[in-house]
Structure formats: structure tokens, C-alpha cells
C-alpha positions as CSV (number, residue, x, y, z in Angstrom):
1,M,-2.8,38.8,-0.9
2,K,0.1,41.3,-1.1
3,Y,-0.5,43.8,-3.9
4,S,2.4,45.4,-5.8
5,L,3.1,49.1,-5.8
6,H,2.2,49.2,-9.4
7,S,-1.4,48.0,-8.5
8,F,-1.8,50.8,-6.0
9,I,-0.5,53.4,-8.4
10,Y,-2.9,52.1,-11.0
11,A,-5.7,52.3,-8.5
12,A,-4.9,55.9,-7.6
13,Y,-4.8,56.8,-11.3
14,M,-8.1,55.2,-11.9
15,F,-9.6,56.8,-8.8
16,G,-8.5,60.2,-10.3
17,A,-10.2,59.3,-13.5
18,A,-13.3,58.6,-11.6
19,I,-13.3,62.0,-10.0
20,K,-12.7,63.7,-13.4
21,C,-15.5,61.6,-14.8
22,S,-17.8,62.8,-12.1
23,D,-16.9,66.4,-12.9
24,V,-18.1,66.2,-16.4
25,L,-21.1,63.9,-16.0
26,L,-24.3,65.3,-14.7
27,S,-26.3,62.1,-14.1
28,V,-26.0,60.4,-10.7
29,Q,-26.6,57.1,-12.6
30,D,-23.7,57.9,-14.9
31,I,-21.4,58.7,-12.0
32,F,-22.2,55.4,-10.4
33,A,-21.6,53.5,-13.7
34,C,-18.3,55.3,-14.1
35,I,-17.2,54.2,-10.6
36,I,-18.3,50.6,-11.2
37,L,-16.2,50.7,-14.4
38,V,-13.1,51.9,-12.5
39,L,-13.5,49.2,-9.8
40,W,-13.9,46.6,-12.5
41,L,-10.7,47.7,-14.2
42,F,-8.8,47.8,-10.9
43,C,-10.0,44.3,-9.9
44,S,-9.2,43.0,-13.4
45,N,-5.7,44.4,-13.0
46,I,-5.1,42.6,-9.7
47,F,-6.6,39.4,-11.1
48,C,-4.3,39.5,-14.1
49,N,-1.3,40.1,-11.9
50,A,-2.3,37.2,-9.7
51,V,-2.8,34.8,-12.7
52,G,0.5,35.9,-14.2
53,M,2.5,35.2,-11.0
54,K,4.8,32.2,-11.3
55,S,7.0,30.5,-8.7
56,E,10.6,31.3,-8.8
57,L,12.8,28.9,-10.8
58,V,16.3,27.9,-9.6
59,D,18.6,25.7,-11.7
60,V,21.3,23.5,-10.1
61,L,23.6,24.4,-12.9
62,D,23.7,28.0,-11.7
63,F,25.2,26.8,-8.4
64,G,28.1,24.8,-10.1
65,A,26.5,21.4,-10.7
66,V,28.3,19.5,-13.5
67,G,26.1,17.3,-15.6
68,N,28.7,14.9,-17.0
69,G,28.0,12.0,-14.6
70,K,31.6,12.1,-13.3
71,A,32.1,15.2,-11.2
72,D,30.6,15.3,-7.8
73,S,27.7,17.8,-7.8
74,S,26.7,17.2,-4.1
75,E,27.8,20.5,-2.8
76,A,26.3,22.4,-5.8
77,F,22.9,20.7,-5.2
78,L,23.1,21.4,-1.5
79,K,23.9,25.1,-2.1
80,A,20.9,25.3,-4.5
81,W,18.7,23.6,-2.0
82,N,19.7,26.0,0.8
83,F,19.0,28.9,-1.4
84,V,15.4,27.8,-2.3
85,C,14.8,26.7,1.3
86,S,15.5,30.2,2.5
87,R,13.2,32.0,0.0
88,E,10.3,33.7,1.7
89,T,7.8,32.9,-1.0
90,E,4.7,30.9,-1.6
91,S,6.3,28.6,-4.1
92,V,9.8,28.0,-5.5
93,R,11.1,25.5,-8.1
94,L,14.5,23.8,-8.1
95,I,15.2,22.1,-11.4
96,V,17.6,19.4,-12.3
97,P,17.7,19.9,-16.1
98,G,17.2,17.3,-18.7
99,K,20.0,15.9,-20.9
100,H,22.4,16.0,-18.0
101,T,23.6,13.3,-15.6
102,F,24.6,14.4,-12.1
103,L,26.7,12.3,-9.7
104,L,25.7,12.8,-6.1
105,H,27.5,11.5,-3.0
106,P,25.4,11.1,0.2
107,V,23.5,14.3,0.8
108,T,20.7,15.5,3.1
109,F,18.3,18.3,2.0
110,S,17.0,19.6,5.3
111,G,14.1,21.8,6.4
112,Q,12.5,23.7,7.9
113,C,12.1,25.9,4.8
114,K,10.6,29.3,4.6
115,A,8.9,28.7,1.2
116,R,5.4,27.1,1.7
117,E,6.0,24.8,-1.3
118,I,9.2,23.6,-2.9
119,K,9.0,21.7,-6.2
120,F,12.1,19.6,-6.7
121,L,11.9,19.0,-10.5
122,I,14.1,16.2,-11.7
123,H,14.2,16.0,-15.5
124,G,17.8,14.8,-15.8
125,T,19.5,11.7,-14.3
126,I,20.9,11.5,-10.8
127,V,23.4,8.7,-10.2
128,S,25.1,7.4,-7.0
129,P,28.8,6.6,-6.6
130,V,29.8,3.1,-7.7
131,S,32.1,2.4,-4.7
132,P,31.1,1.9,-1.1
133,K,34.1,4.1,-0.2
134,A,31.9,7.1,-0.8
135,W,30.1,6.2,2.4
136,E,33.1,6.0,4.6
137,G,32.4,8.0,7.8
138,L,28.8,8.5,6.8
139,D,25.5,6.8,7.4
140,Q,25.6,3.8,5.1
141,G,21.8,3.6,5.3
142,K,21.2,6.7,3.2
143,W,22.0,8.3,-0.1
144,L,19.5,11.1,-0.9
145,T,17.6,12.3,2.1
146,F,14.9,14.9,2.6
147,Y,14.6,15.7,6.3
148,G,11.9,17.8,8.0
149,V,10.5,19.4,4.9
150,S,6.9,20.4,4.5
151,G,5.2,21.2,1.2
152,L,7.8,19.3,-0.8
153,K,7.0,17.9,-4.3
154,V,9.6,15.8,-5.9
155,K,8.7,15.1,-9.5
156,G,9.8,15.1,-13.1
157,T,10.5,13.1,-16.2
158,G,14.0,12.1,-15.1
159,E,15.6,9.1,-13.4
160,I,17.3,8.3,-10.1
161,N,19.8,5.4,-10.5
162,G,21.2,3.9,-7.4
163,R,23.7,1.8,-9.4
164,G,23.5,-0.9,-6.7
165,W,24.9,-3.8,-8.8
166,G,28.3,-3.4,-7.2
167,W,26.9,-4.3,-3.8
168,W,24.3,-6.9,-4.5
169,N,26.8,-9.8,-4.2
170,Q,28.3,-8.5,-1.0
171,S,27.1,-8.7,2.6
172,C,24.1,-6.4,3.4
173,R,26.2,-4.6,6.0
174,N,28.3,-3.1,3.2
175,H,25.2,-1.7,1.3
176,P,24.2,1.9,1.4
177,G,20.7,0.8,2.2
178,L,18.4,3.4,0.7
179,A,18.1,5.4,-2.5
180,I,15.7,8.1,-1.4
181,T,14.6,8.8,2.2
182,F,11.7,11.1,3.2
183,Q,12.1,11.5,6.9
184,S,9.8,13.6,9.0
185,C,8.2,15.2,5.9
186,K,4.7,16.5,5.9
187,T,2.1,17.2,3.2
188,S,4.6,16.2,0.5
189,S,4.7,14.0,-2.6
190,L,6.9,11.9,-5.0
191,S,5.6,11.5,-8.5
192,E,6.4,10.7,-12.1
193,L,10.0,9.7,-11.7
194,R,11.8,6.5,-12.6
195,I,13.8,5.1,-9.7
196,I,16.1,2.1,-10.5
197,N,18.8,-0.2,-9.2
198,S,19.0,0.8,-5.5
199,S,21.5,-1.0,-3.4
200,Q,18.6,-1.9,-1.1
201,T,15.3,-0.1,-0.5
202,H,14.5,2.4,-3.3
203,V,12.1,4.7,-1.4
204,L,11.8,5.0,2.4
205,I,9.0,7.1,4.0
206,E,9.7,7.4,7.6
207,G,8.1,9.5,10.4
208,S,6.1,11.3,7.8
209,D,2.5,12.4,7.6
210,H,0.2,13.0,4.6
211,F,2.6,11.8,1.9
212,I,1.6,10.8,-1.7
213,V,3.5,8.6,-4.1
214,K,2.0,8.4,-7.6
215,D,2.8,7.7,-11.2
216,V,6.3,6.3,-10.4
217,I,8.2,3.4,-11.9
218,I,10.6,1.5,-9.6
219,T,12.7,-1.3,-11.0
220,A,15.6,-3.6,-10.1
221,P,16.5,-7.1,-11.2
222,E,14.5,-9.9,-9.6
223,T,17.8,-11.3,-8.3
224,S,18.8,-8.1,-6.5
225,P,18.6,-8.7,-2.7
226,N,16.5,-6.6,-0.3
227,T,15.6,-4.0,-3.0
228,D,12.2,-3.2,-1.7
229,G,10.3,-0.7,-3.9
230,I,8.8,1.4,-1.1
231,H,9.1,0.9,2.6
232,I,6.8,2.8,5.1
233,S,7.7,3.1,8.7
234,S,6.3,5.1,11.6
235,A,4.2,7.1,9.2
236,S,0.5,7.9,8.8
237,N,-1.8,9.0,6.0
238,I,0.3,7.6,3.2
239,V,-1.1,7.1,-0.4
240,I,0.6,5.1,-3.1
241,R,-1.2,4.9,-6.4
242,N,-0.9,4.5,-10.2
243,S,2.6,3.0,-10.1
244,R,4.6,0.1,-11.4
245,I,7.1,-1.6,-9.1
246,G,9.2,-4.7,-9.9
247,T,12.3,-5.5,-7.8
248,G,14.1,-8.3,-5.9
249,D,12.0,-7.8,-2.7
250,D,8.7,-6.4,-1.6
251,C,7.0,-4.0,-4.0
252,V,5.7,-2.2,-1.0
253,S,6.5,-3.1,2.6
254,I,4.7,-1.7,5.6
255,G,6.6,-1.4,8.9
256,D,5.8,-0.7,12.5
257,H,3.8,2.3,13.9
258,T,1.9,2.9,10.7
259,T,-1.7,3.9,10.2
260,N,-4.0,5.0,7.4
261,I,-2.1,3.6,4.5
262,D,-3.9,3.4,1.1
263,I,-2.3,1.5,-1.8
264,S,-4.1,1.3,-5.1
265,R,-3.7,0.8,-8.8
266,V,-0.2,-0.7,-8.6
267,K,1.4,-3.2,-10.9
268,C,3.7,-5.4,-8.8
269,G,6.2,-7.9,-10.2
270,P,8.7,-9.3,-10.1
271,G,9.3,-9.2,-6.4
272,H,7.8,-10.5,-3.1
273,G,4.4,-8.8,-3.3
274,I,2.9,-6.3,-0.9
275,S,3.8,-7.1,2.7
276,I,2.8,-5.8,6.1
277,G,5.9,-6.6,7.9
278,S,8.0,-8.2,9.0
279,L,7.0,-6.9,12.4
280,G,8.2,-7.5,16.0
281,R,11.6,-8.9,15.2
282,A,13.1,-7.1,18.3
283,G,10.3,-8.1,20.6
284,N,8.8,-4.7,20.4
285,F,5.2,-3.6,20.7
286,V,3.7,-3.5,17.2
287,Q,1.0,-0.9,16.2
288,V,-0.2,-1.2,12.6
289,Q,-3.8,-0.4,11.6
290,N,-6.1,0.9,8.9
291,I,-4.3,-0.5,5.9
292,R,-6.1,-0.7,2.5
293,V,-4.6,-2.4,-0.6
294,S,-6.8,-2.4,-3.7
295,R,-6.7,-2.8,-7.4
296,V,-3.3,-4.3,-7.5
297,A,-2.1,-6.7,-10.2
298,F,0.6,-9.2,-9.1
299,K,2.6,-11.0,-11.8
300,G,5.1,-13.8,-11.1
301,T,5.7,-12.6,-7.5
302,A,6.7,-14.8,-4.5
303,N,3.7,-13.5,-2.5
304,G,0.6,-11.4,-3.1
305,A,-1.2,-10.1,-0.1
306,R,1.1,-10.9,2.8
307,I,1.3,-10.2,6.6
308,K,4.4,-11.5,8.4
309,T,5.3,-11.2,12.1
310,W,7.9,-12.6,14.4
311,Q,6.9,-14.7,17.4
312,V,8.9,-12.5,19.8
313,G,6.8,-9.5,18.9
314,R,3.8,-8.1,20.7
315,G,1.0,-5.7,19.9
316,Y,-1.4,-5.8,16.9
317,V,-2.1,-5.6,13.2
318,R,-5.8,-4.7,12.7
319,G,-8.2,-3.1,10.3
320,V,-6.6,-4.4,7.1
321,T,-8.4,-4.7,3.8
322,F,-7.1,-6.4,0.6
323,E,-9.6,-6.0,-2.2
324,N,-9.9,-6.2,-6.0
325,L,-6.6,-8.0,-6.4
326,F,-5.5,-10.0,-9.4
327,F,-2.8,-12.7,-9.2
328,N,-0.9,-14.1,-12.3
329,S,1.1,-17.1,-11.3
330,V,1.9,-16.0,-7.8
331,K,3.5,-18.5,-5.3
332,N,1.5,-17.4,-2.3
333,P,-1.4,-15.3,-3.3
334,I,-2.8,-14.9,0.2
335,I,-0.6,-15.5,3.2
336,I,-0.4,-14.7,6.9
337,D,2.7,-15.9,8.6
338,Q,2.8,-15.3,12.4
339,N,5.8,-17.5,12.7
340,Y,8.2,-15.6,10.4
341,C,11.8,-16.6,10.8
342,N,15.1,-16.3,9.0
343,V,14.8,-19.9,8.1
344,R,11.3,-21.1,7.5
345,G,10.2,-23.5,10.3
346,A,13.4,-23.2,12.3
347,C,12.2,-20.9,15.0
348,K,10.7,-22.5,18.2
349,E,7.2,-21.9,19.2
350,L,7.0,-19.0,21.7
351,P,4.1,-17.8,24.0
352,T,4.2,-14.3,22.6
353,G,3.1,-13.0,19.2
354,V,1.6,-10.0,17.4
355,H,-2.2,-10.2,17.3
356,I,-3.6,-10.1,13.8
357,R,-7.3,-9.4,13.6
358,D,-10.0,-7.8,11.5
359,V,-8.5,-8.6,8.1
360,T,-10.7,-8.7,5.1
361,Y,-9.9,-10.3,1.7
362,R,-12.6,-9.3,-0.9
363,N,-12.8,-9.9,-4.6
364,L,-9.5,-11.6,-5.1
365,W,-8.9,-13.8,-8.2
366,G,-6.2,-15.3,-10.4
367,T,-3.7,-18.2,-10.4
368,S,-1.3,-19.7,-7.9
369,S,1.9,-21.2,-9.0
370,T,1.9,-23.6,-6.0
371,H,-0.7,-25.9,-4.7
372,V,-1.5,-23.8,-1.6
373,G,-3.3,-20.7,-2.6
374,I,-4.4,-19.5,0.9
375,T,-2.0,-19.8,3.8
376,M,-3.0,-18.8,7.4
377,N,0.0,-19.8,9.5
378,C,-1.0,-18.3,12.8
379,S,0.6,-18.6,16.2
380,Q,-0.5,-21.3,18.6
381,S,-0.3,-18.8,21.4
382,V,-1.9,-15.7,19.8
383,S,-4.4,-16.7,17.2
384,C,-5.5,-14.7,14.1
385,T,-9.1,-13.6,14.6
386,G,-11.8,-11.7,12.7
387,L,-10.5,-12.9,9.3
388,L,-13.0,-12.6,6.4
389,L,-12.8,-14.2,3.0
390,Q,-15.3,-12.8,0.5
391,S,-15.6,-13.7,-3.2
392,I,-12.2,-15.4,-3.7
393,W,-11.5,-17.4,-6.8
394,L,-8.0,-18.9,-7.1
395,K,-7.0,-21.7,-9.4
396,S,-3.7,-23.4,-10.3
397,A,-1.4,-21.8,-12.9
398,M,-0.6,-25.4,-13.9
399,A,-3.2,-27.2,-16.0
400,G,-4.9,-30.1,-14.2
401,K,-3.6,-29.1,-10.7
402,R,-5.8,-28.2,-7.8
403,V,-5.3,-25.4,-5.2
404,I,-6.0,-25.8,-1.5
405,S,-6.1,-23.7,1.7
406,S,-3.8,-24.3,4.7
407,C,-4.7,-23.0,8.2
408,I,-3.2,-23.1,11.7
409,N,-5.2,-21.4,14.5
410,A,-7.0,-19.0,12.1
411,H,-10.5,-17.9,13.0
412,G,-12.9,-16.2,10.7
413,A,-15.7,-16.5,8.2
414,A,-16.4,-16.8,4.5
415,I,-19.0,-15.0,2.4
416,G,-20.0,-15.9,-1.1
417,V,-17.9,-18.1,-3.4
418,V,-14.5,-18.9,-1.9
419,Q,-12.2,-21.2,-3.9
420,P,-10.2,-22.9,-2.6
421,A,-12.4,-23.7,0.3
422,P,-11.6,-21.9,3.6
423,C,-10.1,-23.8,6.5
424,F,-10.9,-21.7,9.5
425,Q,-11.0,-23.2,12.9
426,D,-14.6,-21.9,13.5
């Protein structure tokens, strides 16, 4: 800890007081008690100073940001970011004040920063341009990007609005693909914000390690295309919890080269569920492992717990656990599709495939809106192995209808009550 000059002056003063104290007191015990008192006062002063220390606060308005929702505040935000990033301090706060709306064009907030912790506090509203022309000459896949930052905490009571409705009826190639990107960020977090109406994916976590998403609300219309809530790619040690996500695509999607992903206490719907994949589309070697999805409630989604891979892919998905999940009128509550294709069933059978193994489904219950509650559509060439169904209870969302399981080249075991009955090959 670095002590202030004031603390040392105070200490010197108190030391002098101790000497004077010893001049007038005759008892050794009294002298000792006097010194202890001085030390206590000195330490108390340091403690009070430490407790009273607060991180530096920087306001984007002080750098020229205009909160009318019309003027471009990108440069002002970038100046404010560069200022806080350069501060040699333990912690600094950059605030986007409430009761203001800020228009930002594509911008990248880059590290590496000198401050050990940066709190990016969003209490106002940030909106994107309404025209694709704002992306001319720029990476159309990005809007707000944090790159190479450690100790970043993006949080607040505000809102980030991608205003994607102008692109949803156009070709995906014209979409600025992402609302917020966290690229190569470490020991960072996103919390408490409301993120809405992205042109495509709302939050991308890529190449990052030890990242937490919590207490966020992510929404877009059910009809909005490719508007994943959160997509994770080439990342490890990612936690998503206590959040509500409802969009036109996956609530959470997990891409290639991911490990140690923990998703819990999420409300998902509308959307396409929580998906591992799609994986292996380019014929690449897939590496996905140690994925845990628990305490998720799915409502009216196209899928629940889904794994999807392309036949041309190679590699593996392993060490996956889906547990304590509730399905409310979900089309495919449990589904593995090793034959994922642009058009279902249109892709020819290939001798390659991503090996899916050691996947556990435990304590899953609720209703299916179709007659197939469990689908294990595995490759004829590379079978699914080590699958475990434990305590599964699915019934039809339609009165008087029954639910069945459907399996192709799926190998595993069942423990306890499993309804509908499993259809493993062994």
C-alpha cells in the first residue's frame, strides 16, 4: 500500500507526542501504554484513509458526448476510454449517465490498460445507427467492441439498443453482425444491463478467459433472424447466470474451441434454446468440452438442450451435463443432431463426423409441443457414445397425446424413471 504524505506527517507528529509523553511519565508501563496508543492512532488513520479511498470517476459528457440520441458520440466515448485506460490506478470508473441517449457508430475500446480495474458504468441508453451505411469501409461484424482488456466490468441500469429491425428483412451479409463483442478479454464481466434488438448476435465472447455474464436481460422479437442472445467462441472459464434471454435464435450458443462453460439460472424463450454448435461446418477439428447447463427454464422455444454438428466436421464434444431443466411447450426438449444441414435431411451421409460422447441429461422435466421429446440423430459413421439419461419426465403439451424417443446410432444408458422410454442401441 502507498501511504500519503499526510499519513507520514501525522505519524511523525504522533511519534513526537510519544517522546514528550515519555518525558513526563515516570512509569515504564505508562510509557509503553502511551506508545501503544500512538501506534493505534497511526494505524487507525491509515485504515480510515484506505476505507475512504474511491476509484476515480470519469463522465463521457466531459469529453464531448452528446446525449440527444442524434449526434455521433463515438469519438467522445473513445477519448474518455483512452483517458481511463491510461490511468495508473487500482480502479477507475467511466460513466454513461442516465437520462441520456447516446448514438455510437462502430467503435473499439482497446487495451492493454494501466488501471487494474475499469468499471464501464452504463446508466443511460446507447443506440446504434439505423443505416448500414454507417459500416461502409468498416468490419460489418462489429458495433461495440472491447479488445484485449483485463479487469473490465461493464454494468449498469441502462440499455444497449442495436436497433436491428432495419436489417432483419435483408440478406445476412448486410447485417452488422454483433452488438457487443468481448474479444481477448480476461477476468472481466458483463452485468445488470438490458441489451435489445441487435441486428444479429447480441453478445459475443471470443478468445476470452474467466468471463462472467450475470443479471442481464437480452430481448429481440421471435421473428428476428440470427439474433442469438450470447455466443461463446474460442473461450474458456465462462459463467452465465441469473439472466433472462428471449430472441429469434439461440438463447446461448457455444462455438468451437470452448472449455469450462457454466450456464445456470437462465430463463430462455422465445428462441432456439441453448445450443452447443453448430460445429464443424468448415470441416475443421472441433474441440468442445466441460460444458454444464443447469437450472434453466425453457418456454415456447424451438429446442431445449441441443447439440448440433456438421458431418464434414471432425474432433469431439465431450464432458457435457444438462441438469435440472424445465421445458414448457418446447418443440425439441432434448436433441442431438450430428447431421446438421442448411436444409434438414438434404445433406448426404459422409464418413466423417464430430464425436459426441459422455453427455449426461439429469433431472429434466416438462412438456413437448411435438410427439418426439428425445431426439438422438447421430452419424452412421461416428456414433454418439456414453450418453446418460437419468430421471427424465416429458409429456405432451397437448392433452391426450403421447411423446416418444427417436434414436439413430446412439449408445448409452438410462437410470431411474425415463419417460419417454429411451431408444439406445445398447
